TORDREN-373871 format. One record per residue: x, y, z of N, C-alpha, C, O, CB in turn; residue number from 0. Coordinates in nm, 2 decimals, decimal comma. Glycine has a CB too. Example, Ala and Ser with C-alpha at 12.3 -4.5 7.8 and 13.67 -1.06 7.14 Angstrom:
<pts>
> 1,32 / -0,57 / 0,78 / 1,23 / -0,45 / 0,78 / 1,32 / -0,33 / 0,78 / 1,42 / -0,33 / 0,85 / 1,13 / -0,45 / 0,90 / 0
> 1,28 / -0,22 / 0,71 / 1,37 / -0,11 / 0,71 / 1,29 / 0,00 / 0,79 / 1,34 / 0,11 / 0,80 / 1,41 / -0,06 / 0,57 / 1
</pts>
This chain:
<pts>
> 17,88 / 10,82 / 11,76 / 17,79 / 10,70 / 11,74 / 17,65 / 10,75 / 11,72 / 17,61 / 10,86 / 11,77 / 17,80 / 10,61 / 11,87 / 0
> 17,57 / 10,67 / 11,65 / 17,43 / 10,70 / 11,62 / 17,36 / 10,57 / 11,61 / 17,43 / 10,46 / 11,61 / 17,41 / 10,78 / 11,49 / 1
> 17,23 / 10,57 / 11,62 / 17,15 / 10,45 / 11,60 / 17,09 / 10,46 / 11,46 / 17,06 / 10,57 / 11,41 / 17,04 / 10,43 / 11,71 / 2
> 17,06 / 10,34 / 11,40 / 17,00 / 10,34 / 11,27 / 16,90 / 10,23 / 11,26 / 16,90 / 10,14 / 11,34 / 17,11 / 10,31 / 11,16 / 3
> 16,80 / 10,24 / 11,17 / 16,70 / 10,14 / 11,15 / 16,75 / 10,05 / 11,04 / 16,80 / 10,10 / 10,93 / 16,56 / 10,21 / 11,12 / 4
> 16,73 / 9,92 / 11,05 / 16,78 / 9,83 / 10,96 / 16,67 / 9,76 / 10,88 / 16,55 / 9,79 / 10,91 / 16,87 / 9,72 / 11,03 / 5
> 16,70 / 9,67 / 10,80 / 16,60 / 9,61 / 10,71 / 16,49 / 9,53 / 10,78 / 16,39 / 9,50 / 10,73 / 16,67 / 9,52 / 10,61 / 6
> 16,52 / 9,49 / 10,91 / 16,41 / 9,42 / 10,98 / 16,28 / 9,50 / 10,99 / 16,18 / 9,44 / 11,01 / 16,46 / 9,39 / 11,13 / 7
> 16,29 / 9,63 / 10,99 / 16,18 / 9,72 / 11,00 / 16,09 / 9,72 / 10,87 / 15,97 / 9,75 / 10,88 / 16,22 / 9,86 / 11,02 / 8
> 16,14 / 9,67 / 10,76 / 16,07 / 9,68 / 10,63 / 15,94 / 9,59 / 10,65 / 15,95 / 9,47 / 10,68 / 16,16 / 9,63 / 10,52 / 9
> 15,83 / 9,65 / 10,61 / 15,70 / 9,59 / 10,62 / 15,66 / 9,55 / 10,76 / 15,57 / 9,47 / 10,78 / 15,69 / 9,47 / 10,53 / 10
> 15,72 / 9,60 / 10,86 / 15,68 / 9,59 / 11,00 / 15,64 / 9,72 / 11,05 / 15,52 / 9,74 / 11,09 / 15,79 / 9,52 / 11,09 / 11
> 15,73 / 9,81 / 11,05 / 15,71 / 9,95 / 11,09 / 15,64 / 9,97 / 11,22 / 15,54 / 10,04 / 11,23 / 15,63 / 10,02 / 10,98 / 12
> 15,69 / 9,90 / 11,32 / 15,64 / 9,92 / 11,46 / 15,69 / 10,06 / 11,50 / 15,80 / 10,10 / 11,47 / 15,69 / 9,81 / 11,56 / 13
> 15,61 / 10,14 / 11,57 / 15,65 / 10,28 / 11,59 / 15,66 / 10,30 / 11,74 / 15,66 / 10,42 / 11,79 / 15,55 / 10,37 / 11,54 / 14
> 15,68 / 10,20 / 11,82 / 15,70 / 10,22 / 11,97 / 15,82 / 10,31 / 11,99 / 15,82 / 10,38 / 12,09 / 15,72 / 10,08 / 12,03 / 15
> 15,92 / 10,30 / 11,91 / 16,05 / 10,38 / 11,92 / 16,03 / 10,53 / 11,91 / 16,10 / 10,60 / 11,98 / 16,14 / 10,33 / 11,82 / 16
> 15,94 / 10,57 / 11,83 / 15,93 / 10,72 / 11,80 / 15,88 / 10,79 / 11,92 / 15,92 / 10,91 / 11,94 / 15,83 / 10,74 / 11,68 / 17
> 15,79 / 10,73 / 12,00 / 15,74 / 10,81 / 12,12 / 15,84 / 10,83 / 12,23 / 15,83 / 10,92 / 12,31 / 15,63 / 10,73 / 12,18 / 18
> 15,95 / 10,75 / 12,23 / 16,05 / 10,77 / 12,34 / 16,16 / 10,86 / 12,30 / 16,25 / 10,89 / 12,38 / 16,10 / 10,63 / 12,38 / 19
> 16,17 / 10,89 / 12,17 / 16,29 / 10,96 / 12,12 / 16,28 / 11,11 / 12,17 / 16,18 / 11,18 / 12,14 / 16,29 / 10,96 / 11,96 / 20
> 16,38 / 11,15 / 12,24 / 16,37 / 11,29 / 12,30 / 16,40 / 11,40 / 12,20 / 16,37 / 11,52 / 12,22 / 16,47 / 11,30 / 12,41 / 21
> 16,45 / 11,36 / 12,08 / 16,49 / 11,46 / 11,98 / 16,41 / 11,45 / 11,85 / 16,43 / 11,52 / 11,75 / 16,63 / 11,46 / 11,95 / 22
> 16,31 / 11,36 / 11,85 / 16,22 / 11,34 / 11,73 / 16,30 / 11,32 / 11,60 / 16,28 / 11,39 / 11,50 / 16,13 / 11,45 / 11,71 / 23
> 16,39 / 11,22 / 11,60 / 16,48 / 11,20 / 11,48 / 16,43 / 11,09 / 11,39 / 16,51 / 11,04 / 11,31 / 16,62 / 11,18 / 11,52 / 24
> 16,31 / 11,04 / 11,41 / 16,26 / 10,94 / 11,32 / 16,18 / 10,99 / 11,20 / 16,11 / 11,10 / 11,21 / 16,17 / 10,84 / 11,40 / 25
> 16,19 / 10,92 / 11,09 / 16,12 / 10,96 / 10,97 / 16,05 / 10,84 / 10,91 / 16,10 / 10,73 / 10,92 / 16,22 / 11,03 / 10,87 / 26
> 15,93 / 10,87 / 10,85 / 15,85 / 10,76 / 10,81 / 15,84 / 10,75 / 10,66 / 15,81 / 10,84 / 10,58 / 15,71 / 10,79 / 10,86 / 27
> 15,87 / 10,62 / 10,61 / 15,85 / 10,58 / 10,48 / 15,72 / 10,50 / 10,46 / 15,66 / 10,47 / 10,56 / 15,97 / 10,51 / 10,42 / 28
> 15,69 / 10,46 / 10,34 / 15,57 / 10,38 / 10,32 / 15,57 / 10,25 / 10,40 / 15,47 / 10,22 / 10,45 / 15,56 / 10,35 / 10,17 / 29
> 15,69 / 10,19 / 10,41 / 15,69 / 10,06 / 10,48 / 15,80 / 10,04 / 10,58 / 15,83 / 9,93 / 10,62 / 15,69 / 9,95 / 10,38 / 30
> 15,86 / 10,15 / 10,62 / 15,96 / 10,14 / 10,73 / 16,00 / 10,28 / 10,78 / 15,95 / 10,38 / 10,73 / 16,09 / 10,07 / 10,68 / 31
> 16,07 / 10,28 / 10,89 / 16,12 / 10,41 / 10,95 / 16,27 / 10,43 / 10,92 / 16,34 / 10,33 / 10,89 / 16,09 / 10,41 / 11,10 / 32
> 16,31 / 10,55 / 10,94 / 16,46 / 10,58 / 10,94 / 16,49 / 10,68 / 11,05 / 16,40 / 10,75 / 11,10 / 16,50 / 10,64 / 10,80 / 33
> 16,61 / 10,68 / 11,09 / 16,66 / 10,77 / 11,19 / 16,76 / 10,86 / 11,12 / 16,85 / 10,82 / 11,04 / 16,73 / 10,70 / 11,31 / 34
> 16,75 / 10,99 / 11,14 / 16,84 / 11,09 / 11,09 / 16,97 / 11,08 / 11,17 / 16,96 / 11,12 / 11,29 / 16,78 / 11,23 / 11,08 / 35
> 17,08 / 11,03 / 11,12 / 17,20 / 11,01 / 11,20 / 17,26 / 11,15 / 11,25 / 17,33 / 11,15 / 11,35 / 17,31 / 10,94 / 11,12 / 36
> 17,23 / 11,26 / 11,18 / 17,28 / 11,39 / 11,22 / 17,20 / 11,44 / 11,34 / 17,25 / 11,53 / 11,41 / 17,27 / 11,48 / 11,11 / 37
> 17,08 / 11,40 / 11,36 / 16,99 / 11,44 / 11,47 / 16,99 / 11,35 / 11,59 / 16,97 / 11,40 / 11,70 / 16,85 / 11,46 / 11,42 / 38
> 17,03 / 11,23 / 11,57 / 17,03 / 11,13 / 11,68 / 17,14 / 11,17 / 11,78 / 17,25 / 11,20 / 11,75 / 17,06 / 10,99 / 11,63 / 39
> 17,10 / 11,17 / 11,91 / 17,19 / 11,21 / 12,02 / 17,25 / 11,09 / 12,09 / 17,32 / 11,10 / 12,19 / 17,12 / 11,30 / 12,12 / 40
> 17,23 / 10,97 / 12,03 / 17,30 / 10,85 / 12,08 / 17,25 / 10,81 / 12,22 / 17,33 / 10,74 / 12,29 / 17,44 / 10,86 / 12,08 / 41
> 17,13 / 10,84 / 12,26 / 17,08 / 10,81 / 12,39 / 17,05 / 10,66 / 12,41 / 17,06 / 10,61 / 12,52 / 16,96 / 10,90 / 12,43 / 42
> 17,01 / 10,60 / 12,30 / 16,98 / 10,46 / 12,30 / 16,84 / 10,42 / 12,35 / 16,81 / 10,30 / 12,36 / 17,08 / 10,39 / 12,38 / 43
> 16,76 / 10,52 / 12,39 / 16,63 / 10,48 / 12,45 / 16,53 / 10,41 / 12,34 / 16,44 / 10,34 / 12,38 / 16,56 / 10,60 / 12,50 / 44
> 16,56 / 10,43 / 12,22 / 16,47 / 10,37 / 12,11 / 16,50 / 10,22 / 12,09 / 16,41 / 10,15 / 12,06 / 16,49 / 10,45 / 11,98 / 45
> 16,63 / 10,18 / 12,11 / 16,67 / 10,05 / 12,08 / 16,59 / 9,94 / 12,15 / 16,54 / 9,85 / 12,08 / 16,82 / 10,03 / 12,11 / 46
> 16,57 / 9,95 / 12,28 / 16,49 / 9,84 / 12,35 / 16,34 / 9,85 / 12,32 / 16,27 / 9,75 / 12,35 / 16,52 / 9,85 / 12,49 / 47
> 16,29 / 9,96 / 12,26 / 16,15 / 9,97 / 12,23 / 16,11 / 9,89 / 12,11 / 15,99 / 9,86 / 12,09 / 16,12 / 10,11 / 12,22 / 48
> 16,21 / 9,86 / 12,02 / 16,17 / 9,79 / 11,90 / 16,16 / 9,64 / 11,92 / 16,25 / 9,58 / 11,97 / 16,29 / 9,82 / 11,79 / 49
> 16,04 / 9,59 / 11,90 / 16,01 / 9,45 / 11,93 / 16,08 / 9,35 / 11,84 / 16,09 / 9,23 / 11,86 / 15,87 / 9,42 / 11,93 / 50
> 16,14 / 9,40 / 11,73 / 16,21 / 9,31 / 11,63 / 16,36 / 9,34 / 11,62 / 16,42 / 9,29 / 11,53 / 16,14 / 9,32 / 11,50 / 51
> 16,41 / 9,42 / 11,71 / 16,55 / 9,46 / 11,71 / 16,60 / 9,52 / 11,58 / 16,71 / 9,49 / 11,53 / 16,63 / 9,34 / 11,74 / 52
> 16,52 / 9,60 / 11,52 / 16,55 / 9,67 / 11,39 / 16,64 / 9,79 / 11,41 / 16,71 / 9,83 / 11,32 / 16,43 / 9,71 / 11,31 / 53
> 16,65 / 9,84 / 11,53 / 16,73 / 9,95 / 11,56 / 16,87 / 9,91 / 11,62 / 16,87 / 9,83 / 11,72 / 16,66 / 10,05 / 11,66 / 54
> 16,97 / 9,95 / 11,55 / 17,11 / 9,90 / 11,59 / 17,20 / 10,02 / 11,60 / 17,19 / 10,12 / 11,53 / 17,16 / 9,80 / 11,49 / 55
> 17,31 / 10,01 / 11,69 / 17,41 / 10,12 / 11,69 / 17,50 / 10,11 / 11,57 / 17,52 / 10,00 / 11,51 / 17,50 / 10,10 / 11,82 / 56
> 17,54 / 10,22 / 11,52 / 17,63 / 10,23 / 11,40 / 17,76 / 10,16 / 11,42 / 17,84 / 10,14 / 11,33 / 17,65 / 10,37 / 11,35 / 57
> 17,80 / 10,13 / 11,55 / 17,93 / 10,07 / 11,58 / 17,92 / 9,92 / 11,55 / 18,03 / 9,85 / 11,55 / 17,96 / 10,10 / 11,72 / 58
> 17,81 / 9,86 / 11,53 / 17,80 / 9,72 / 11,51 / 17,85 / 9,69 / 11,36 / 17,82 / 9,78 / 11,27 / 17,65 / 9,67 / 11,52 / 59
> 17,91 / 9,58 / 11,34 / 17,97 / 9,55 / 11,21 / 17,86 / 9,55 / 11,10 / 17,75 / 9,49 / 11,12 / 18,03 / 9,41 / 11,22 / 60
> 17,89 / 9,61 / 10,99 / 17,80 / 9,61 / 10,87 / 17,70 / 9,72 / 10,87 / 17,61 / 9,72 / 10,78 / 17,73 / 9,48 / 10,87 / 61
> 17,71 / 9,81 / 10,97 / 17,61 / 9,92 / 10,97 / 17,64 / 10,04 / 10,88 / 17,55 / 10,12 / 10,87 / 17,59 / 9,96 / 11,11 / 62
> 17,75 / 10,04 / 10,82 / 17,79 / 10,16 / 10,74 / 17,68 / 10,18 / 10,63 / 17,64 / 10,29 / 10,60 / 17,92 / 10,14 / 10,67 / 63
> 17,64 / 10,07 / 10,57 / 17,53 / 10,08 / 10,46 / 17,41 / 10,14 / 10,52 / 17,34 / 10,22 / 10,45 / 17,51 / 9,94 / 10,40 / 64
> 17,37 / 10,10 / 10,64 / 17,24 / 10,15 / 10,70 / 17,25 / 10,29 / 10,75 / 17,15 / 10,36 / 10,75 / 17,20 / 10,06 / 10,81 / 65
> 17,37 / 10,33 / 10,79 / 17,39 / 10,47 / 10,82 / 17,36 / 10,56 / 10,70 / 17,29 / 10,66 / 10,70 / 17,53 / 10,50 / 10,87 / 66
> 17,42 / 10,52 / 10,58 / 17,40 / 10,59 / 10,46 / 17,25 / 10,59 / 10,41 / 17,20 / 10,69 / 10,37 / 17,49 / 10,53 / 10,35 / 67
> 17,18 / 10,48 / 10,42 / 17,04 / 10,47 / 10,38 / 16,96 / 10,55 / 10,47 / 16,87 / 10,62 / 10,43 / 17,00 / 10,32 / 10,38 / 68
> 16,98 / 10,55 / 10,60 / 16,90 / 10,63 / 10,70 / 16,93 / 10,78 / 10,67 / 16,83 / 10,85 / 10,67 / 16,94 / 10,59 / 10,84 / 69
> 17,05 / 10,81 / 10,65 / 17,08 / 10,96 / 10,62 / 17,01 / 11,00 / 10,49 / 16,95 / 11,11 / 10,49 / 17,23 / 10,97 / 10,60 / 70
> 17,01 / 10,92 / 10,39 / 16,95 / 10,96 / 10,26 / 16,80 / 10,98 / 10,28 / 16,74 / 11,08 / 10,24 / 16,98 / 10,86 / 10,16 / 71
> 16,73 / 10,88 / 10,33 / 16,58 / 10,88 / 10,33 / 16,53 / 10,97 / 10,44 / 16,41 / 11,02 / 10,43 / 16,53 / 10,75 / 10,34 / 72
> 16,60 / 10,99 / 10,55 / 16,55 / 11,08 / 10,66 / 16,54 / 11,22 / 10,61 / 16,48 / 11,31 / 10,67 / 16,64 / 11,06 / 10,78 / 73
> 16,62 / 11,25 / 10,51 / 16,61 / 11,39 / 10,45 / 16,49 / 11,42 / 10,36 / 16,46 / 11,53 / 10,34 / 16,74 / 11,42 / 10,38 / 74
> 16,43 / 11,31 / 10,32 / 16,32 / 11,33 / 10,22 / 16,18 / 11,28 / 10,28 / 16,08 / 11,32 / 10,22 / 16,35 / 11,27 / 10,09 / 75
> 16,19 / 11,20 / 10,38 / 16,06 / 11,15 / 10,44 / 16,01 / 11,24 / 10,55 / 16,09 / 11,31 / 10,61 / 16,08 / 11,01 / 10,49 / 76
> 15,88 / 11,24 / 10,58 / 15,83 / 11,32 / 10,68 / 15,87 / 11,27 / 10,82 / 15,88 / 11,15 / 10,85 / 15,68 / 11,33 / 10,67 / 77
> 15,88 / 11,36 / 10,92 / 15,91 / 11,33 / 11,05 / 15,79 / 11,26 / 11,12 / 15,68 / 11,30 / 11,09 / 15,95 / 11,46 / 11,13 / 78
> 15,82 / 11,17 / 11,21 / 15,71 / 11,10 / 11,28 / 15,74 / 11,11 / 11,43 / 15,86 / 11,08 / 11,47 / 15,69 / 10,95 / 11,23 / 79
> 15,65 / 11,15 / 11,51 / 15,67 / 11,17 / 11,65 / 15,57 / 11,09 / 11,74 / 15,59 / 11,09 / 11,86 / 15,67 / 11,31 / 11,69 / 80
> 15,47 / 11,03 / 11,68 / 15,37 / 10,96 / 11,76 / 15,35 / 10,82 / 11,71 / 15,37 / 10,79 / 11,59 / 15,24 / 11,04 / 11,75 / 81
> 15,32 / 10,73 / 11,80 / 15,30 / 10,59 / 11,76 / 15,18 / 10,58 / 11,67 / 15,08 / 10,64 / 11,69 / 15,28 / 10,51 / 11,89 / 82
> 15,19 / 10,49 / 11,58 / 15,08 / 10,45 / 11,48 / 15,07 / 10,30 / 11,48 / 15,15 / 10,23 / 11,54 / 15,11 / 10,51 / 11,34 / 83
> 14,97 / 10,26 / 11,41 / 14,95 / 10,11 / 11,39 / 15,07 / 10,06 / 11,31 / 15,12 / 10,13 / 11,22 / 14,82 / 10,08 / 11,32 / 84
> 15,11 / 9,94 / 11,34 / 15,22 / 9,87 / 11,26 / 15,17 / 9,84 / 11,12 / 15,05 / 9,85 / 11,09 / 15,27 / 9,74 / 11,34 / 85
> 15,26 / 9,81 / 11,04 / 15,23 / 9,77 / 10,90 / 15,14 / 9,65 / 10,90 / 15,15 / 9,56 / 10,99 / 15,36 / 9,74 / 10,82 / 86
> 15,04 / 9,64 / 10,81 / 14,95 / 9,52 / 10,80 / 15,04 / 9,39 / 10,79 / 15,13 / 9,39 / 10,71 / 14,86 / 9,53 / 10,68 / 87
> 15,00 / 9,29 / 10,87 / 15,07 / 9,16 / 10,87 / 15,22 / 9,18 / 10,92 / 15,31 / 9,10 / 10,88 / 15,07 / 9,11 / 10,73 / 88
> 15,24 / 9,27 / 11,00 / 15,38 / 9,30 / 11,05 / 15,44 / 9,18 / 11,13 / 15,56 / 9,15 / 11,11 / 15,38 / 9,42 / 11,15 / 89
> 15,36 / 9,11 / 11,21 / 15,42 / 9,00 / 11,28 / 15,47 / 8,89 / 11,19 / 15,57 / 8,83 / 11,22 / 15,31 / 8,94 / 11,37 / 90
> 15,41 / 8,87 / 11,08 / 15,46 / 8,77 / 10,98 / 15,58 / 8,82 / 10,91 / 15,68 / 8,75 / 10,89 / 15,35 / 8,73 / 10,88 / 91
> 15,58 / 8,95 / 10,87 / 15,70 / 9,01 / 10,80 / 15,82 / 9,02 / 10,89 / 15,93 / 9,02 / 10,85 / 15,66 / 9,15 / 10,75 / 92
> 15,80 / 9,02 / 11,02 / 15,91 / 9,03 / 11,12 / 16,00 / 8,91 / 11,11 / 16,12 / 8,92 / 11,14 / 15,86 / 9,05 / 11,26 / 93
> 15,95 / 8,80 / 11,07 / 16,03 / 8,68 / 11,06 / 16,10 / 8,66 / 10,93 / 16,19 / 8,57 / 10,91 / 15,93 / 8,56 / 11,07 / 94
> 16,07 / 8,75 / 10,83 / 16,14 / 8,74 / 10,70 / 16,27 / 8,80 / 10,70 / 16,29 / 8,91 / 10,75 / 16,05 / 8,81 / 10,59 / 95
> 16,37 / 8,73 / 10,64 / 16,51 / 8,79 / 10,63 / 16,53 / 8,84 / 10,49 / 16,46 / 8,81 / 10,40 / 16,61 / 8,67 / 10,67 / 96
> 16,64 / 8,92 / 10,48 / 16,68 / 8,97 / 10,34 / 16,57 / 9,04 / 10,27 / 16,54 / 9,00 / 10,15 / 16,74 / 8,85 / 10,26 / 97
> 16,51 / 9,14 / 10,33 / 16,40 / 9,21 / 10,27 / 16,45 / 9,33 / 10,19 / 16,37 / 9,39 / 10,11 / 16,31 / 9,26 / 10,38 / 98
> 16,58 / 9,37 / 10,21 / 16,63 / 9,48 / 10,13 / 16,72 / 9,43 / 10,02 / 16,80 / 9,35 / 10,04 / 16,71 / 9,58 / 10,23 / 99
> 16,70 / 9,48 / 9,90 / 16,62 / 9,59 / 9,86 / 16,48 / 9,55 / 9,80 / 16,40 / 9,63 / 9,77 / 16,69 / 9,67 / 9,75 / 100
> 16,46 / 9,42 / 9,79 / 16,34 / 9,37 / 9,72 / 16,20 / 9,42 / 9,78 / 16,11 / 9,45 / 9,70 / 16,33 / 9,22 / 9,71 / 101
> 16,19 / 9,43 / 9,91 / 16,07 / 9,47 / 9,97 / 16,07 / 9,62 / 10,02 / 15,96 / 9,67 / 10,06 / 16,04 / 9,38 / 10,09 / 102
> 16,18 / 9,69 / 10,00 / 16,19 / 9,82 / 10,04 / 16,11 / 9,92 / 9,95 / 16,12 / 9,90 / 9,83 / 16,34 / 9,87 / 10,05 / 103
> 16,03 / 10,01 / 10,01 / 15,96 / 10,11 / 9,93 / 16,01 / 10,25 / 9,96 / 16,00 / 10,29 / 10,08 / 15,80 / 10,10 / 9,95 / 104
> 16,08 / 10,32 / 9,87 / 16,13 / 10,45 / 9,89 / 16,03 / 10,56 / 9,91 / 16,07 / 10,67 / 9,93 / 16,23 / 10,48 / 9,79 / 105
> 15,90 / 10,53 / 9,89 / 15,80 / 10,64 / 9,89 / 15,78 / 10,69 / 10,04 / 15,81 / 10,61 / 10,13 / 15,67 / 10,59 / 9,84 / 106
> 15,74 / 10,81 / 10,05 / 15,71 / 10,87 / 10,18 / 15,60 / 10,80 / 10,25 / 15,51 / 10,74 / 10,19 / 15,68 / 11,02 / 10,17 / 107
> 15,60 / 10,81 / 10,38 / 15,49 / 10,75 / 10,46 / 15,37 / 10,83 / 10,47 / 15,27 / 10,80 / 10,53 / 15,54 / 10,71 / 10,60 / 108
</pts>
């Protein structure tokens, strides 16, 4: 099992989760984060830190797509280990559904 970041993170990018990760497996894109599934040790400490529930276990139904997306982008985005400011207007974006792929930005953070 691993944890993955889902589309809820897009244009929110709260980073509370990165500071608690004992293996630093988060990676930063322009408008969201990813978890490297190969580095994640399945401890789960990041999941409750996300205020918008964007972090989910891969065992949850429909997560196969997000495991693949996290694996792909965590290999090309820079590692993030410290909390930063959330995305501008994050609180409003947190309420938006179906942000992937239209709002997703594949650029590095």
